N, C-alpha and C positions, 0 to 999 in steps of 0.2 A: 405134680412134678414141675410143670412150667411155672406155677405160682411161686414155688420155693426158689427156683432159679432167678426169677424176676426180683423176688424179694432180696436175694443176696446181692444181685447187681445194684439194686437201688441202695442197699445198705452200704456197700463198697463205695459208691459214688458219694454218698453222704459223708462217709469217714474221710474222704479225700478233699473235703472243702478247705478253703484257705482260711487265714486268720480273720479276714473281714467278716466272713459268715459265721465263724465261731464265736464272735463277740455277741451275737444275738441268740446263740443256741444255749438251751438249758440242760441241766442234768436230768436224768430219768430216775424213777423210783426203783428200777431194776438194777441191782448191783452188778450182775454179770454183764448187762448191756452197757453200763458205764465203763466197766473195765475193758470190754472189747473196743469201744470207741477210743479209750486212751491208749490202749496197746497199738491200735492202728496208727494213731497220731505219732507215738514214740517208737514206731517200727525201726529196727536197726540201731536203736540207741540202748546199749546194754548198761548204761549208767543209771537208768531210771528203774528203781526197785519197786515191785508190787509185793508188799508184805501182808499176807492173808492172816487174819486173826479170827478165831471162833471161840465164843464164850457162851456155853449152853445156858448159863444162869441168867442171861439177859434176853430180852426180846425187843428188837431183832438180835440175833446171835452171830451173824456174819459181818465181818468188817474187813476192809483193806486199807492199809496205810501206804501212800506213795510218797517217795522222796528220791532225790538224786544223790547217788553215791559220791562222797568226797565234798559235798556242799552242806552237809548237816553235821550237827554235833550229836554223835551217836549216844553219848551219855544222857543228854537231854531227851533225845528221842526215846530212849529206853525207860528212863526214870519218870518222865512226865507224860508219856503217852501209852507206851506198850504195857508197862507194869500196872498202872491204874486201870487200864481197860480190861486186862486179863484178870485182874483181881476184883472187878466189880461184880455185884450180885444183886438179887431182888431186894436185899435188905437196904439197898441205897434208895429204894422207892422211886425208881425212874419211870416217869410217865411216858407212855408210848406216843401220846399226842404231841408232847414238846420234848421228845427224846434227846435231841442234840443239845437244846438249852440245858436240860437237866444234867446231861453228860458233861457239859462244859463247867457247870456250877458245882456239881457234887463229886465228880470223879477226876476229871483232868486236873493236872497240876501245872501245866504250862502257863507262863506269865501272860501271854498274849495269844488269844484264839479268837478268830472271827468266822462267820458263816458266809457261804457263797453258793449261789445256785447257777452260775454261769460257767460254761466249759472253758472259756478263754481265761478267766480269772484263776481257775484251778490249774490250768497249764502254766500260766505265768508264775504262780506260787511254787510249783514243783521246780521250774527252772531257775527260780531265784533262791533256792536252798531252804524252802519251807516244806513242812510235812502236811499232807492232805489225808484226812480220814473220811472214807466213804462207808456208809452203812446200808444194809439191805432194807428196802422199802422207804428210803429217804431220798428226796430229790434235792437235797442240799448237802454240802460238804463242810467239814470243819478244817480250817487252815491254821496251823500252829507255827509260831516262830521258833524254828529250830536251826537257824543258820549257824554255821560253825566252820567256815573255810578259813585257811591260813591267810594272814595279811602281814604286811610289812610293819615293823615296830615304828613308834614315833621317834624321829631323829631330827637334827637340825637340817633345814633345807640348804642344799649346796648352791642353789641359784641366787640366794639372797643372804650372803654372809654379813656378819655384823660383829662388833666388839662388845656392846652392852645391849642387854635386852633378853627376852625369853629365847630359849634354845629349841623350842618344839616346833615342828612343822606338820602340815597336813599329810595324810597318807591317802591311799587308794580306797579306804573304806569310808563310805559316806557317814555311817553312824558314828564312827570315831571322830570325824571332822565336825559333826554337829555337836558332839559332847564337848569338844574343845572350845567351840564358840559359846556354848551354854555355861562353861566354867568361867569365861571372860565376862559375859553379860548375863547376870542373874536377875532377869526382869521378865515378868509375864508378857510385856509388850513385844518381846523378841519372838517373832512368828516364823514358822517353818512350814511351807506348803509345797507339796510334792506334785510332780507332773512326769509322765512317762513319754519318752521320745524315742523313735526308732521302730520301724515295723518289724525288724528281725532281732535287734539286740534288746529292745524294750528297756532302754537305760533310764534309770530313775534320776531325775533332776530335782534338787531342792531349791526353792526360792526363799531366801531369808531376808527379813527386814524388821526394823523397829516400827511398830504400827503407829505410835504417837509422834514419830519424827519423819519418816519417809513420805515423799510426795505421792499421793494416792494415784495421780495421773501417770506417774512414771511406773509405779507398780502395775497398773492395768495395761500399759503399753508393753511392759516386759512379758506378761502372760499372753497378750495378743500375739506378739512375735513368736513366742515359744510354741503356741498352739498352731501356728501356720507352718511349722517345720515339717516337711514330708521327706523323709529319708530312710534308707534301709537300716542304718546303724549309726550310733554315736559311740565312739571309742575313747574320746577325750573332750575336755571342755573346749578345746581349740575348734572342734566342729561347730559348737553352738555359737562361739565368738564370731566365726566367719558368716554364719547364716543369719544372725540377727543384728549385726553391726550397722551403723550409719555409714554413709559414704563407702560402699563396698569396694569401689575402684581406687580408693585413696590408700597410700602406704601407711598413713597415720591411723593408729588404732583408736577406737572410740569406746573400748571396753577394757578395763584394767584386769590384770591377773596377778595373783600372789600365792605363795605356798605358806605364808605365815598366818596363824590365827590372830595374833595381836594386830597385825596390819588390817585384816578383815574386820575385826572388832572395832578398830578406829574408824574404818570407813562406815560401818553401820551406825556408829554413834553420830556421824555427821549427816546421816539421812540417806546414805546410799543403800543399794540392794546388792546382795550377794547371791551367786548361782553356784551351787555345789553339785558337781556331776559325779555320780557313782563311778569309781574306777579311775579317777583322775585326782592327783594331789594339788592341781591348780584350781583355785576358786576365782570365779570372775566377779568383778565389782562394777556396778552400773550406777550412775553415769561416770564417765572418765573425761577429764579435762587435761589440757596440755601441761599444766604445771605439775601434775602428778609424776611426769617423767623425772623430774628433778628432785622430788621428795623421797626421803629414805625414812624407814621406821625409826632408825637410830637418832634422827633429828629431834624426836620428841622425848628421848630418854636422857639426853645430856644437856650441857649448858647451851642456852639459846644463842649466845654470841657465836660460839664455835659452830653450832648447827647452821646459823645464818651464813657464816663464812664458807662452809662446805657446800651449801646450796648455791651461792654465788659462784663458786668455783665450778660446779657442775654446769651451770648455765654458760660460763665462759668456755668450758671444755666443749660444749655443744657448738659454740661459734668456731673454735679452733678446728674441731674435727670436720666441719662441713665447708669452711671457708679458706682455710690456710692454703691448700693445694690450688684452689681457683684463683685466689689473690696473687700467689706467687707466679703462676703461669701468665696471668694478665699483666703483671708488672714487668716481668722479664721479657715478655713477647712484644707488648705494645706500649707500655708506659715506663720505659727506662729512665726518663727524666724525673720521675717521682721518687727514685731510689737515690740515696746519698752516693756521691761519686766514688768514695773508697769501697763502698759495698758493691757497686756495679762492677768495678775493676776486679774485685775478689770473685764475684760470681762469673764474670767472663773468663777469668783465668781457670776456674774450675770446670767450666763447660768446654774449654779448648780441647779438641780432639774427640768430643762426643759426637757421633754421626746423626743422632736423632734429635728432632726438635723437642722443645720443653714439654709440649702437651703430650707427646708420645711417651716420654720418660715418665710423666706423671701417671698416665694410665697404666703403664707397665708396672711401676712400683706398687701402685695401689692394688692392682689385681693380684700381684705376687703376694702382698700382705694378706689379702682375703683368702688366698689359697692356703697359706700357712695357718691362718686362724681357723679355717674350716677343717684342716687336717688335724690340728691340735684338739678340736672339739670331738671329732668322730673317733679318733684313735683312743686306746686305753690311756688313762690319765697319766701314769709315769712316762709312757712313750710320747704322748701328745705334748706335754710340757717341754720334753727335751727337743722335739722337732721344732716347736714354735720358737724357743729361745736360740738354739744353735742354728736353725735354719735361717732365721732373720739376720743373725750376726754374719754368718758366712755369705749369705746371698748379697747383703748390702756391701760388704767389703769387697767381695769378688767382682761385683758389678761396677764398683768405682775403679778398681785396678784395671779391669778390662776396658775401661772407658766406654761402657755401654750407657751409664747414667752419670750425672755429676754428683759430687758430694753434697751440695746444698739440697738436691732433690731427695737424697737419702735422709737428711735431717728433717725436711718437710714431711716426708712419709712417716718417719718415726714419731714426730710430734702429732700428727694426725692419728696415728694408731694409739698412742698413749692416751690422748684426750678421749677417744671413743670408749675406753674402758671405764671412764667415770660414770657413764650413763649406759649400762649394759642392756637395759630393757629397751633402749632406743636403737639397737644395732641396725635393724633393717631400715628404719627411717633415715639414719645417718648415712648409710651406704647409698641409698637412692638419691637423697638430697645432695650429697657430696659429688656424685658423678654428674648430676644434672647441672650444678653450678660450674663444675670444672669444664663441661662441654661448652656452656655459654660463654665462660671466660676465655676459653681457647679460641672461640670464633669471633666474639665481639669485644673482648677485653673487659675492662671494668664496667663498661656500660652493660654488657651481657650479664656480668655478675650481679649488678644492681637490679636489672630486670628480673633475674632469677629470684633474688631475695624478696622483691615486691610480689612476685607471683606466689611464693611460698606463704607469705604473710596474708595475702588475699585468700588463698586456699584455706588456711587455718581459721581465718575469721568467718568463712562461709560454712564451716563444718558445725554440726550439732551432734551431741550425744544424748539420744532420747529426749530431745527438746531443749537440752541445756547447751548454751554457747560453749564452744571448744575453748575459746580464750577467755572464759569467765574470770573475773577478778584482775586479769593482767591489763586489760584495756581501761579499767576503771581508775579513777583519781580519788576515790573514797578511801580514807585511811583504814576503815574497817574491812574493806575488800582486799587490801594489800597485806593484811596481817599474817597470811600464811602463803605468800608467793615467793618472791626472790629472797625474803627474810622470813625467819620463823620467830614471831613475836612471843613474848613470855606467856605462860598459860593464863596468868591473871589478866592479861590484855585481850586474849582471844575469847571474848564473851559470847559472840555470835557464831552460829554455824554458817557454812558456805551459803551464799545467797542462791536462791532458786532451788537448791537441793534439799536443804533442811528447813525451808520456810514454814512448814507446818508447826514446827516448835523451834523457832529461830534461836532463842536465848539458851545457852548452856546453863546448867545449875552451877552456881559458885557461892562460896560462903562469904560471911561478913568481911573477913580479913582480906579476901581478894578484892572485894568491892572497895574497901578503904585504901588498898594499895593502888588501885587504878585511879 
């Protein structure tokens, strides 16, 4: 009696082990023992189904199929696993010695089946939407791909709108995202390697790159950083971006993100690496350099003259968005002699009666704009657009009439806001840089503004993205390095891939006509 009680206590303690211990634990040959262990692990989880199957024509004759309700395709489960298993007989000549292999090759109809003898792998498969088959007398399990949960259809991404180009965007399904990349790049050199991150969520992350183009050192560095991540869960690719980025205290991002397969394919062809996170429509691209903020996928689909003009316009918009408030405050407060006399008189007349200094007006208007922008983003789209437009008009006009701010300050704020919309992926960096330069200009005038600009440039020069200089190509005087920076050169001129990123296979393939045209 005491021995039986002690055995039950030890068995209960064994069943309560954590995931780290389960990684080393193996399945047993006793079917009932395996079922008891799994039922203890999935205790109080009614979504996990234990489907018992008995076929007296086989030896062994007792089986159990485990799956999670709502995550499997029941038609595949029934037609490819249950029906073949129940219809099998001794005529199939199944050897008991290699029973699972023979069952896989002669009976089962599922497209992808693998064997496993570890408890942790079986648990992960069940939670991931796969079906697990356990048989009496076998210390291994068959894992069949029967995933069938609902996913969002492929639509055009809202965060990267465009006029010309593909209309499809990534979804939350990793397999769908991988298939879209495979349709873009039909090459055996395109590799997809999987890694699991998150002790609780066990999120699958796919590392994709072109083997004959990507820098092997960068690939190894990516895997090293991913393997060092220790966290309970990964719910979006943003978690990974923050955990593996260079310069973690910098507001400037060193890892790109996109919802478009065509953009990702273009980055892969340049030698970059893509990280696809299951459950997230945003794919990360590595490495990321500062000029990518100003590049748009539509630049490569239209006329290169117009694309170059638009790119220069974005760079100019970055300058306006970060510098206009600071320069205005510095000139009006400290350097009135640098402003033409008629303009100084006009500004002075507009500021008459306003009780607050220029620096306070600037901060107030910019913060009010950020409040309206954030409200427009968080509210439902029809309401958000109305609040953003009507709120800005009413707030600006009312503030001028009440003489809380001057009319020129409203114009400066509007110009700053409109300019920031040209580089939407840079919104956070713009806000931080803008307020920093504004503070320095409000305290030290144009000298403070210039010190701030020099500080930003030094900071950007010091950043690396997985060993690649952040200001790559911009600081170079080589014409080949400038071909895809402030201007977008014609395709027949862009013979080489980005320096240091695609050096493994630097020359792009081009035909004879392109060579003659160059």
